[in-house]
TORPAVEX-681206 format. One record per residue: residue number from 0; residue in one letter; x, y negated, z negated of N, C-alpha, C in turn. Coordinates in steps of 0.1 Angstrom, whole numbers. Example, Ala and Ser with C-alpha at 12.3 -4.5 7.8 and 13.67 -1.06 7.14 Angstrom:
# TORPAVEX-681206
- 0, a, 132, 57, -78, 123, 45, -78, 132, 33, -78
- 1, s, 128, 22, -71, 137, 11, -71, 129, 0, -79
# end
This chain:
# TORPAVEX-681206
- 0, m, -1, -56, 32, -1, -62, 18, -13, -71, 17
- 1, a, -26, -69, 10, -38, -78, 10, -33, -93, 7
- 2, s, -40, -101, 14, -39, -114, 8, -50, -122, 4
- 3, p, -47, -128, -8, -59, -140, -12, -66, -148, -3
- 4, f, -62, -152, 7, -65, -162, 16, -78, -160, 20
- 5, p, -83, -146, 21, -97, -144, 27, -110, -150, 19
- 6, l, -105, -154, 5, -114, -152, -6, -116, -169, -7
- 7, l, -107, -177, 1, -103, -192, -2, -117, -197, 2
- 8, f, -122, -190, 12, -133, -198, 18, -148, -199, 12
- 9, f, -149, -192, 0, -160, -193, -10, -157, -194, -24
- 10, l, -142, -196, -24, -140, -198, -41, -136, -216, -42
- 11, g, -135, -222, -33, -136, -236, -30, -124, -240, -41
- 12, a, -125, -253, -40, -113, -261, -48, -114, -258, -63
- 13, a, -102, -257, -72, -103, -255, -88, -109, -267, -93
- 14, a, -116, -267, -102, -120, -275, -114, -105, -276, -122
- 15, l, -111, -285, -131, -100, -288, -143, -100, -275, -149
- 16, l, -90, -270, -156, -83, -258, -159, -91, -258, -173
- 17, r, -100, -244, -171, -107, -242, -188, -102, -227, -190
- 18, t, -104, -228, -205, -100, -213, -208, -115, -206, -211
- 19, p, -119, -195, -207, -130, -186, -210, -130, -185, -225
- 20, a, -146, -185, -232, -145, -186, -245, -144, -169, -250
- 21, a, -139, -168, -259, -132, -154, -269, -142, -148, -267
- 22, a, -151, -143, -258, -161, -134, -261, -156, -119, -254
- 23, a, -147, -119, -248, -140, -110, -242, -132, -98, -254
- 24, p, -138, -84, -251, -136, -75, -266, -120, -72, -265
- 25, e, -119, -77, -275, -103, -76, -279, -97, -65, -278
- 26, e, -107, -52, -284, -102, -38, -281, -97, -36, -265
- 27, h, -105, -39, -258, -104, -39, -243, -88, -47, -239
- 28, l, -85, -57, -245, -75, -62, -240, -60, -54, -236
- 29, v, -57, -58, -227, -45, -49, -220, -30, -55, -226
- 30, t, -24, -53, -234, -12, -62, -241, 2, -61, -233
- 31, g, 2, -45, -224, 13, -44, -219, 12, -32, -208
- 32, l, 22, -33, -197, 16, -18, -187, 32, -10, -188
- 33, p, 32, 1, -188, 46, 9, -190, 50, 4, -170
- 34, g, 65, 2, -170, 71, -2, -157, 71, -15, -157
- 35, f, 64, -24, -164, 63, -38, -162, 69, -43, -176
- 36, h, 76, -54, -170, 88, -62, -182, 86, -77, -179
- 37, g, 77, -82, -188, 75, -97, -191, 62, -99, -193
- 38, d, 58, -110, -192, 43, -116, -195, 33, -117, -183
- 39, f, 22, -110, -188, 12, -112, -176, 9, -127, -172
- 40, p, 6, -130, -159, 0, -146, -159, -13, -147, -164
- 41, s, -18, -138, -166, -34, -139, -168, -36, -125, -178
- 42, n, -47, -128, -186, -52, -119, -194, -58, -108, -185
- 43, h, -56, -95, -189, -60, -84, -185, -69, -76, -192
- 44, y, -80, -70, -191, -89, -60, -197, -88, -50, -192
- 45, s, -94, -40, -199, -98, -22, -193, -106, -19, -203
- 46, g, -113, -9, -197, -120, -1, -207, -134, 7, -200
- 47, y, -143, 11, -205, -157, 17, -204, -169, 12, -209
- 48, v, -176, 10, -198, -192, 9, -200, -200, 19, -201
- 49, t, -209, 23, -210, -220, 32, -209, -231, 30, -201
- 50, v, -234, 38, -188, -246, 32, -183, -256, 45, -183
- 51, d, -256, 54, -191, -265, 61, -194, -259, 70, -209
- 52, e, -268, 67, -220, -269, 68, -233, -269, 84, -236
- 53, a, -279, 91, -227, -284, 103, -233, -270, 114, -223
- 54, s, -268, 112, -214, -259, 120, -210, -243, 114, -210
- 55, g, -242, 100, -216, -227, 97, -221, -218, 93, -207
- 56, r, -227, 89, -196, -223, 85, -184, -219, 72, -186
- 57, s, -201, 73, -185, -196, 61, -184, -184, 58, -173
- 58, l, -187, 43, -170, -175, 41, -161, -165, 32, -162
- 59, f, -152, 34, -157, -143, 28, -162, -141, 15, -149
- 60, y, -132, 3, -160, -129, -9, -153, -118, -16, -158
- 61, y, -112, -19, -148, -98, -28, -153, -103, -44, -145
- 62, l, -99, -53, -152, -104, -66, -151, -89, -75, -151
- 63, a, -86, -84, -142, -75, -90, -141, -80, -104, -139
- 64, l, -79, -114, -152, -84, -126, -149, -78, -136, -140
- 65, s, -85, -146, -134, -78, -154, -124, -67, -163, -134
- 66, e, -54, -163, -124, -46, -171, -126, -48, -184, -123
- 67, r, -57, -189, -119, -63, -204, -115, -68, -212, -125
- 68, d, -80, -204, -125, -90, -212, -135, -98, -200, -137
- 69, p, -97, -193, -147, -108, -181, -150, -121, -186, -153
- 70, a, -124, -197, -160, -138, -201, -163, -145, -206, -154
- 71, a, -138, -210, -141, -146, -213, -130, -147, -206, -119
- 72, d, -136, -197, -116, -132, -191, -105, -143, -181, -104
- 73, a, -144, -173, -90, -153, -162, -90, -151, -150, -96
- 74, v, -159, -142, -100, -155, -129, -106, -159, -120, -91
- 75, v, -148, -109, -86, -150, -104, -78, -146, -89, -79
- 76, l, -155, -83, -77, -156, -65, -79, -151, -58, -67
- 77, w, -143, -50, -68, -136, -44, -61, -138, -30, -63
- 78, l, -143, -23, -48, -151, -10, -52, -139, 0, -35
- 79, n, -133, 10, -38, -125, 14, -28, -138, 26, -23
- 80, g, -132, 33, -10, -147, 39, -7, -145, 56, -9
- 81, g, -144, 65, -1, -140, 78, 0, -154, 87, 6
- 82, p, -161, 90, 3, -167, 87, -12, -156, 97, -21
- 83, g, -153, 91, -32, -146, 99, -43, -131, 90, -43
- 84, c, -130, 80, -38, -116, 74, -40, -118, 65, -55
- 85, s, -110, 66, -62, -108, 59, -76, -103, 42, -70
- 86, s, -109, 32, -74, -106, 19, -70, -92, 14, -75
- 87, f, -85, 23, -85, -73, 20, -87, -61, 23, -72
- 88, d, -68, 27, -66, -64, 27, -47, -59, 13, -45
- 89, g, -69, 2, -45, -71, -10, -43, -57, -15, -53
- 90, f, -60, -16, -67, -49, -20, -77, -34, -19, -75
- 91, v, -33, -4, -68, -17, 2, -68, -13, -6, -53
- 92, y, -20, -4, -43, -14, -3, -30, -22, -17, -22
- 93, e, -30, -23, -27, -36, -33, -19, -36, -48, -25
- 94, n, -45, -50, -33, -47, -64, -37, -45, -68, -51
- 95, g, -42, -56, -58, -39, -58, -74, -23, -66, -77
- 96, p, -27, -72, -91, -16, -80, -96, -3, -75, -95
- 97, f, 1, -62, -90, 14, -59, -90, 18, -52, -78
- 98, n, 31, -51, -76, 34, -45, -63, 44, -32, -70
- 99, f, 39, -19, -68, 45, -9, -73, 59, -4, -64
- 100, e, 69, -2, -70, 82, 1, -65, 87, 16, -71
- 101, p, 95, 23, -62, 98, 39, -68, 112, 34, -84
- 102, g, 109, 42, -91, 114, 41, -105, 129, 44, -100
- 103, t, 141, 39, -110, 155, 43, -108, 155, 53, -111
- 104, k, 150, 62, -117, 156, 77, -118, 146, 86, -110
- 105, p, 150, 96, -104, 139, 103, -94, 130, 111, -108
- 106, g, 116, 108, -102, 104, 115, -108, 101, 106, -121
- 107, g, 110, 94, -122, 107, 84, -135, 91, 76, -132
- 108, l, 89, 64, -142, 78, 58, -140, 84, 48, -127
- 109, p, 72, 46, -118, 73, 31, -108, 75, 20, -116
- 110, r, 84, 10, -108, 83, -7, -115, 77, -13, -110
- 111, l, 71, -23, -119, 57, -29, -113, 65, -46, -114
- 112, q, 60, -52, -102, 66, -67, -100, 53, -73, -96
- 113, l, 54, -86, -102, 40, -92, -96, 41, -95, -83
- 114, n, 28, -93, -78, 26, -95, -65, 18, -109, -59
- 115, p, 25, -118, -55, 22, -128, -50, 10, -134, -42
- 116, y, 7, -119, -35, -5, -122, -28, -18, -113, -34
- 117, s, -17, -113, -48, -29, -108, -52, -39, -116, -57
- 118, w, -53, -108, -54, -66, -117, -52, -67, -123, -70
- 119, s, -59, -119, -77, -60, -123, -91, -55, -140, -92
- 120, k, -48, -144, -79, -43, -156, -80, -55, -169, -80
- 121, v, -67, -163, -74, -79, -173, -73, -92, -166, -76
- 122, s, -90, -154, -83, -104, -149, -88, -102, -139, -100
- 123, n, -109, -137, -107, -112, -128, -117, -116, -115, -110
- 124, i, -108, -105, -105, -106, -93, -99, -110, -83, -110
- 125, m, -118, -75, -106, -126, -60, -111, -127, -52, -106
- 126, y, -116, -36, -110, -116, -29, -102, -125, -13, -110
- 127, l, -138, -11, -105, -145, -3, -111, -145, 13, -104
- 128, d, -142, 22, -113, -142, 37, -107, -156, 43, -105
- 129, s, -163, 42, -97, -178, 45, -96, -178, 59, -84
- 130, p, -187, 65, -82, -200, 69, -95, -190, 76, -104
- 131, a, -197, 82, -115, -187, 91, -129, -184, 101, -121
- 132, g, -173, 103, -124, -165, 118, -119, -153, 111, -111
- 133, v, -151, 99, -108, -142, 94, -99, -131, 85, -107
- 134, g, -119, 91, -104, -108, 80, -114, -112, 85, -129
- 135, m, -111, 70, -133, -111, 75, -150, -128, 74, -154
- 136, s, -138, 73, -146, -153, 74, -153, -155, 89, -152
- 137, y, -166, 89, -163, -167, 106, -168, -182, 106, -169
- 138, s, -191, 117, -174, -201, 115, -179, -200, 132, -185
- 139, l, -205, 134, -197, -206, 148, -206, -214, 157, -205
- 140, n, -222, 153, -190, -231, 161, -185, -228, 165, -169
- 141, k, -221, 178, -169, -215, 181, -155, -226, 182, -147
- 142, s, -237, 180, -148, -247, 177, -136, -247, 164, -129
- 143, d, -239, 153, -138, -238, 139, -127, -229, 138, -122
- 144, y, -219, 151, -119, -209, 151, -110, -215, 155, -96
- 145, t, -229, 158, -97, -235, 159, -80, -243, 146, -77
- 146, t, -239, 137, -70, -247, 126, -69, -251, 121, -58
- 147, g, -253, 109, -55, -254, 104, -41, -253, 89, -41
- 148, d, -259, 83, -31, -255, 70, -29, -263, 60, -39
- 149, l, -277, 62, -39, -289, 55, -46, -286, 55, -61
- 150, k, -283, 70, -65, -277, 67, -79, -265, 62, -81
- 151, t, -256, 61, -71, -242, 53, -77, -248, 37, -75
- 152, a, -255, 33, -65, -259, 17, -66, -266, 16, -81
- 153, a, -273, 27, -86, -282, 22, -96, -273, 23, -109
- 154, d, -265, 33, -110, -256, 30, -120, -244, 16, -122
- 155, a, -240, 16, -108, -232, 4, -105, -237, -9, -113
- 156, h, -251, -10, -111, -261, -21, -112, -261, -22, -130
- 157, k, -263, -9, -133, -263, -10, -145, -251, -17, -156
- 158, f, -240, -10, -149, -228, -13, -152, -224, -27, -155
- 159, l, -230, -35, -142, -228, -49, -141, -235, -57, -152
- 160, l, -248, -52, -153, -254, -61, -163, -250, -58, -176
- 161, k, -247, -45, -180, -237, -46, -193, -228, -53, -193
- 162, w, -219, -52, -184, -205, -58, -184, -208, -73, -185
- 163, f, -217, -79, -179, -221, -93, -180, -223, -94, -195
- 164, e, -230, -87, -202, -235, -90, -215, -224, -87, -227
- 165, i, -214, -80, -222, -200, -81, -231, -191, -93, -227
- 166, y, -191, -97, -216, -184, -107, -210, -192, -118, -210
- 167, p, -200, -128, -215, -213, -137, -212, -203, -149, -208
- 168, e, -190, -152, -209, -187, -164, -204, -184, -164, -191
- 169, f, -186, -151, -182, -186, -151, -170, -201, -151, -165
- 170, q, -209, -153, -169, -227, -154, -164, -225, -163, -152
- 171, s, -222, -176, -157, -224, -184, -146, -216, -186, -134
- 172, n, -201, -177, -134, -196, -178, -124, -197, -173, -111
- 173, p, -195, -177, -100, -204, -168, -88, -194, -156, -90
- 174, f, -204, -144, -84, -199, -129, -83, -200, -127, -68
- 175, y, -191, -117, -66, -189, -112, -53, -186, -99, -53
- 176, i, -191, -91, -45, -186, -76, -43, -178, -74, -29
- 177, s, -168, -66, -33, -161, -65, -22, -155, -48, -23
- 178, g, -148, -46, -10, -142, -34, -8, -141, -28, 3
- 179, e, -140, -15, 5, -135, -12, 17, -138, 4, 22
- 180, s, -140, 7, 35, -141, 20, 39, -158, 26, 33
- 181, y, -154, 36, 28, -171, 41, 24, -177, 32, 14
- 182, a, -170, 20, 8, -180, 10, 1, -187, 3, 13
- 183, g, -183, 3, 26, -193, 1, 34, -210, 4, 33
- 184, v, -211, 17, 23, -220, 20, 21, -225, 13, 6
- 185, y, -211, 17, -3, -214, 13, -14, -220, 2, -17
- 186, i, -215, -7, -10, -217, -23, -14, -233, -28, -9
- 187, p, -235, -28, 2, -249, -30, 5, -262, -23, -4
- 188, t, -259, -10, -9, -265, -8, -18, -269, -13, -30
- 189, l, -255, -13, -36, -254, -20, -48, -258, -34, -45
- 190, a, -256, -43, -35, -261, -56, -32, -277, -57, -37
- 191, d, -283, -44, -31, -297, -45, -29, -306, -44, -41
- 192, e, -295, -37, -52, -299, -34, -66, -298, -50, -70
- 193, v, -288, -53, -69, -285, -65, -75, -296, -78, -74
- 194, v, -297, -78, -62, -310, -90, -52, -323, -85, -60
- 195, k, -324, -72, -61, -338, -70, -67, -338, -71, -81
- 196, g, -330, -69, -89, -331, -76, -102, -329, -87, -104
- 197, i, -323, -97, -94, -324, -111, -97, -337, -116, -91
- 198, e, -347, -110, -83, -360, -114, -79, -370, -110, -93
- 199, k, -368, -98, -98, -375, -97, -110, -377, -102, -121
- 200, g, -364, -108, -123, -357, -117, -134, -350, -109, -144
- 201, v, -345, -101, -140, -338, -93, -150, -328, -102, -157
- 202, e, -323, -98, -170, -312, -106, -178, -301, -95, -180
- 203, p, -293, -99, -179, -285, -113, -176, -287, -115, -160
- 204, r, -289, -132, -157, -290, -132, -143, -274, -133, -137
- 205, i, -272, -124, -129, -260, -123, -121, -261, -137, -108
- 206, s, -249, -143, -108, -249, -157, -101, -246, -151, -91
- 207, f, -253, -140, -81, -247, -134, -72, -247, -140, -57
- 208, k, -234, -146, -51, -232, -151, -39, -228, -148, -27
- 209, g, -224, -131, -27, -222, -126, -12, -214, -113, -14
- 210, y, -208, -106, -3, -202, -95, -3, -192, -96, 9
- 211, l, -179, -90, 5, -171, -85, 16, -169, -70, 18
- 212, i, -166, -67, 30, -163, -54, 30, -150, -54, 46
- 213, g, -142, -47, 41, -133, -44, 54, -131, -28, 59
- 214, n, -130, -27, 69, -130, -15, 75, -140, -5, 69
- 215, g, -154, -11, 72, -166, -5, 65, -169, 10, 73
- 216, f, -171, 17, 64, -181, 30, 69, -193, 24, 71
- 217, t, -203, 26, 84, -215, 21, 88, -224, 35, 92
- 218, d, -218, 41, 101, -232, 52, 108, -220, 63, 114
- 219, v, -222, 76, 111, -215, 84, 115, -213, 84, 133
- 220, d, -222, 85, 139, -225, 82, 154, -217, 72, 161
- 221, y, -220, 59, 153, -215, 45, 157, -197, 43, 155
- 222, d, -195, 52, 143, -181, 50, 135, -173, 60, 145
- 223, f, -179, 69, 147, -167, 82, 154, -169, 81, 172
- 224, n, -179, 76, 176, -176, 73, 188, -168, 60, 193
- 225, s, -165, 54, 182, -157, 43, 185, -141, 44, 188
- 226, f, -138, 59, 188, -125, 63, 185, -117, 61, 198
- 227, v, -121, 68, 209, -117, 64, 219, -117, 51, 226
- 228, p, -128, 46, 224, -126, 30, 229, -117, 22, 226
- 229, f, -116, 24, 211, -105, 14, 203, -90, 21, 208
- 230, a, -88, 33, 208, -75, 38, 214, -71, 31, 224
- 231, h, -81, 29, 236, -78, 21, 250, -76, 7, 245
- 232, g, -85, 4, 238, -86, -14, 237, -73, -16, 230
- 233, m, -67, -8, 224, -55, -13, 212, -40, -7, 223
- 234, g, -42, -3, 235, -33, 3, 244, -26, 16, 240
- 235, l, -30, 22, 233, -25, 35, 230, -26, 47, 235
- 236, i, -36, 48, 246, -40, 57, 257, -39, 49, 270
- 237, s, -36, 56, 281, -37, 48, 295, -52, 45, 301
- 238, t, -52, 33, 308, -68, 33, 311, -71, 45, 322
- 239, d, -65, 50, 328, -66, 64, 336, -68, 71, 326
- 240, m, -63, 75, 317, -68, 88, 306, -83, 80, 304
- 241, f, -83, 69, 299, -98, 66, 295, -110, 66, 302
- 242, e, -106, 62, 318, -116, 63, 323, -120, 77, 327
- 243, d, -109, 88, 326, -112, 104, 331, -121, 107, 320
- 244, v, -119, 104, 304, -127, 109, 291, -141, 101, 295
- 245, k, -141, 92, 299, -154, 86, 301, -162, 89, 310
- 246, a, -154, 92, 324, -164, 97, 332, -170, 111, 326
- 247, s, -162, 119, 322, -163, 136, 317, -175, 132, 305
- 248, c, -175, 121, 297, -183, 123, 285, -196, 113, 286
- 249, h, -197, 105, 297, -207, 96, 303, -210, 85, 291
- 250, g, -196, 84, 282, -198, 76, 274, -199, 77, 260
- 251, t, -203, 91, 257, -206, 94, 245, -195, 102, 241
- 252, f, -186, 100, 231, -176, 108, 226, -173, 113, 212
- 253, f, -186, 114, 209, -187, 121, 192, -202, 129, 196
- 254, g, -204, 143, 188, -214, 146, 185, -214, 159, 195
- 255, d, -228, 160, 199, -234, 173, 211, -228, 166, 223
- 256, v, -214, 174, 225, -209, 173, 239, -207, 185, 244
- 257, d, -205, 182, 258, -204, 196, 266, -188, 200, 264
- 258, n, -184, 211, 269, -170, 216, 268, -160, 207, 276
- 259, l, -165, 205, 289, -154, 197, 293, -150, 180, 288
- 260, c, -162, 175, 284, -159, 164, 277, -153, 167, 260
- 261, q, -155, 176, 254, -146, 180, 244, -132, 183, 246
- 262, e, -127, 188, 260, -115, 191, 265, -104, 179, 264
- 263, k, -114, 168, 270, -111, 154, 274, -106, 148, 259
- 264, i, -115, 147, 249, -112, 142, 238, -99, 147, 232
- 265, e, -100, 162, 231, -94, 167, 223, -77, 163, 232
- 266, r, -77, 161, 243, -64, 154, 251, -61, 142, 243
- 267, v, -71, 133, 242, -71, 120, 236, -62, 125, 223
- 268, h, -66, 131, 215, -65, 132, 201, -49, 138, 199
- 269, w, -45, 149, 213, -33, 153, 211, -22, 142, 215
- 270, e, -26, 134, 223, -17, 121, 228, -14, 112, 216
- 271, l, -22, 113, 205, -20, 102, 190, -15, 113, 182
- 272, k, -15, 125, 182, -14, 131, 172, 0, 129, 158
- 273, d, 7, 120, 167, 15, 116, 155, 16, 99, 152
- 274, l, 3, 96, 156, -2, 85, 149, -6, 83, 137
- 275, n, -1, 69, 128, -8, 69, 116, -23, 65, 119
- 276, k, -36, 69, 118, -47, 67, 122, -49, 56, 114
- 277, y, -45, 55, 99, -51, 44, 91, -43, 31, 93
- 278, n, -31, 29, 101, -26, 18, 99, -17, 22, 115
- 279, i, -19, 16, 127, -12, 19, 136, 0, 14, 141
- 280, l, 3, 5, 126, 14, -3, 132, 27, 2, 122
- 281, a, 21, 12, 113, 30, 20, 104, 33, 34, 109
- 282, p, 45, 38, 105, 48, 54, 105, 42, 59, 94
- 283, c, 41, 74, 102, 38, 84, 93, 43, 88, 82
- 284, y, 37, 89, 66, 46, 93, 53, 47, 105, 53
- 285, h, 36, 114, 57, 41, 128, 61, 40, 134, 74
- 286, h, 51, 145, 75, 50, 150, 88, 37, 153, 96
- 287, p, 37, 149, 106, 21, 153, 115, 17, 165, 110
- 288, e, 27, 176, 111, 29, 189, 111, 18, 193, 99
- 289, i, 21, 186, 88, 13, 191, 76, 0, 179, 72
- 290, q, -4, 172, 82, -16, 164, 82, -29, 172, 78
- 291, q, -40, 170, 71, -48, 177, 70, -61, 172, 72
- 292, v, -62, 164, 79, -76, 156, 85, -74, 153, 99
- 293, e, -84, 157, 109, -81, 150, 121, -95, 145, 123
- 294, f, -94, 138, 136, -111, 131, 140, -113, 140, 147
- 295, a, -112, 152, 153, -118, 159, 163, -130, 165, 155
- 296, n, -143, 163, 163, -153, 167, 156, -155, 181, 155
- 297, s, -154, 190, 166, -157, 203, 163, -150, 207, 151
- 298, s, -142, 203, 141, -138, 207, 128, -141, 201, 120
- 299, l, -154, 191, 117, -159, 184, 109, -172, 189, 104
- 300, p, -171, 192, 88, -181, 198, 83, -191, 193, 86
- 301, l, -204, 198, 84, -218, 194, 80, -221, 184, 73
- 302, s, -215, 185, 63, -216, 176, 50, -212, 162, 52
- 303, f, -201, 162, 60, -194, 150, 62, -201, 143, 73
- 304, r, -207, 151, 84, -215, 141, 95, -227, 136, 88
- 305, r, -232, 138, 75, -242, 132, 71, -237, 123, 61
- 306, l, -225, 119, 63, -222, 102, 56, -232, 94, 58
- 307, g, -235, 83, 46, -243, 75, 50, -256, 75, 48
- 308, e, -260, 87, 49, -280, 90, 45, -278, 89, 30
- 309, t, -283, 76, 26, -285, 69, 13, -293, 82, 5
- 310, n, -300, 91, 8, -308, 101, -2, -302, 111, -2
- 311, r, -291, 115, 5, -280, 125, 7, -273, 131, -6
- 312, p, -276, 140, -13, -266, 142, -27, -256, 145, -21
- 313, f, -244, 141, -31, -230, 148, -26, -222, 148, -38
- 314, p, -214, 162, -37, -211, 162, -51, -193, 155, -54
- 315, v, -189, 151, -65, -178, 148, -68, -168, 157, -77
- 316, r, -155, 157, -73, -149, 166, -81, -145, 161, -96
- 317, k, -141, 168, -102, -138, 167, -116, -131, 158, -119
- 318, r, -136, 147, -127, -126, 135, -133, -112, 144, -138
- 319, m, -104, 132, -135, -90, 136, -139, -85, 125, -147
- 320, a, -76, 128, -156, -67, 119, -164, -60, 131, -172
- 321, g, -50, 138, -167, -44, 146, -178, -34, 153, -167
- 322, r, -24, 161, -171, -12, 165, -161, -19, 178, -156
- 323, s, -32, 183, -164, -40, 195, -160, -45, 192, -149
- 324, w, -49, 182, -141, -56, 181, -132, -49, 165, -119
- 325, p, -43, 167, -113, -33, 160, -102, -42, 149, -99
- 326, l, -36, 136, -107, -45, 126, -98, -45, 121, -88
- 327, r, -39, 126, -79, -41, 121, -65, -56, 127, -59
- 328, l, -62, 134, -65, -74, 140, -64, -85, 129, -63
- 329, a, -81, 120, -76, -92, 109, -79, -92, 102, -70
- 330, l, -79, 97, -62, -70, 86, -55, -77, 86, -41
- 331, r, -77, 98, -36, -78, 101, -24, -86, 112, -19
- 332, g, -96, 115, -28, -110, 121, -24, -109, 134, -29
- 333, g, -97, 141, -29, -97, 153, -32, -105, 166, -32
- 334, h, -113, 172, -41, -120, 184, -42, -132, 179, -43
- 335, v, -138, 167, -33, -148, 166, -26, -153, 176, -16
- 336, p, -163, 185, -20, -165, 195, -11, -165, 191, 3
- 337, m, -170, 180, 6, -173, 176, 22, -158, 174, 30
- 338, w, -147, 174, 20, -133, 172, 25, -126, 186, 26
- 339, p, -131, 196, 26, -123, 209, 24, -109, 210, 27
- 340, g, -107, 203, 39, -90, 206, 43, -78, 201, 33
- 341, l, -86, 192, 27, -75, 185, 17, -68, 191, 8
- 342, g, -76, 203, 5, -70, 211, -6, -60, 204, -19
- 343, g, -67, 194, -22, -57, 188, -30, -41, 179, -25
- 344, r, -43, 178, -12, -31, 169, -7, -36, 154, -3
- 345, s, -24, 153, 3, -27, 136, 6, -32, 138, 20
- 346, l, -41, 124, 21, -46, 125, 36, -34, 119, 44
- 347, p, -40, 121, 60, -26, 118, 72, -19, 107, 69
- 348, c, -7, 107, 68, 1, 97, 72, 1, 92, 56
- 349, t, -6, 94, 43, -5, 88, 36, 2, 93, 20
- 350, s, 9, 82, 14, 15, 84, 1, 11, 80, -10
- 351, d, 5, 91, -18, -2, 85, -29, 10, 88, -43
- 352, e, 23, 89, -39, 30, 90, -50, 33, 79, -62
- 353, l, 31, 71, -57, 35, 59, -70, 21, 61, -78
- 354, a, 13, 59, -72, 1, 59, -83, -1, 69, -91
- 355, t, 2, 87, -84, 0, 97, -90, 10, 95, -103
- 356, a, 24, 92, -100, 34, 90, -112, 31, 82, -123
- 357, w, 27, 74, -118, 24, 63, -131, 9, 64, -136
- 358, l, -1, 65, -131, -14, 69, -138, -16, 86, -142
- 359, d, -10, 92, -140, -5, 105, -146, 4, 104, -161
- 360, d, 7, 92, -164, 15, 90, -173, 7, 89, -185
- 361, e, 10, 94, -197, 4, 96, -210, 2, 81, -215
- 362, d, 16, 74, -213, 15, 61, -223, 6, 47, -214
- 363, v, 7, 52, -198, -3, 45, -190, -16, 45, -195
- 364, r, -21, 55, -195, -36, 60, -198, -38, 53, -213
- 365, a, -31, 52, -222, -32, 46, -232, -33, 33, -233
- 366, a, -24, 28, -228, -21, 11, -222, -35, 5, -217
- 367, i, -39, 15, -205, -52, 7, -202, -68, 13, -207
- 368, h, -65, 22, -221, -75, 27, -227, -85, 36, -219
- 369, a, -77, 46, -210, -82, 55, -207, -83, 67, -215
- 370, k, -95, 72, -216, -100, 85, -222, -91, 97, -221
- 371, p, -91, 104, -230, -84, 123, -225, -93, 128, -216
- 372, w, -87, 134, -205, -96, 142, -197, -102, 155, -206
- 373, r, -113, 156, -201, -124, 168, -206, -124, 178, -192
- 374, p, -120, 189, -196, -127, 200, -187, -139, 202, -184
# end
């Protein structure tokens, strides 16, 4: 469960309670959500911001105002990674206003309870589906679904500039960018766009204060080379096994390694085959036999090895929002061709059933103002 407390170091003490000016578009106001009964602890808004008129490229956002002091508290943008993951992943499973629980009937909608650790306790938290083709975001030009990190950052910056025009009451609030995983690329590239815009005097001026990255992707060689040392450091493999692998691999555990080194690395993976690699303290939701993605570098496609190259284009799969296209693809990366083994199924040990059941409901999509899916 994500906690709001890491944000406290920059949010500071609350000022006298103030209410934001009524500039927020009323047509974006979320008046209720299926599965939740009661009043929201703060106003919620969701909808689209068009970042390119010619192609109709539009990005979807969901905003939960601060439950403390929305006029003074920071605006925090949240980005999930992937590339190709909807930020509703964070909304449903991590730091959003609600905890999602299974419904009372098989196949029924999940039940929503207020999350006491929501980041909306101390900030105006906004979830953005980016780039176009991810989650609820879309384009009328299918060529936009082949994109790259730099275009993604440029579109997200355009989104922010237009969003602050729509919500001028937040232009003076401290602004932070946050996220996880492949957002380790999304966030610095977007931050660079924001800073360059500020230096050029672009209006509206964004009161950018910093960014937060959790479990961030950085570099393929660095990240994947860390797996064996991490496993040893966490006590998941014995010192004897670690020293054996290190001696055979000469300290390099990924990339162009010889057959003996590869054999030793695969022994480590076999030792940890039942491990939830996303959370070593939690059990696997799916049985290991049906896990679709492994760390063994021999199975990684070339396109995955090139993650992090900011000029490298990457395709994103079709936008989902309708029963004809499984929602889990947007939440977990789905048909991004660099993940061919997924085949529309879940990542290892991970359940996306609650989010899929909830977001694939027509009443939910209507409540959050998501547009119908287009083939």
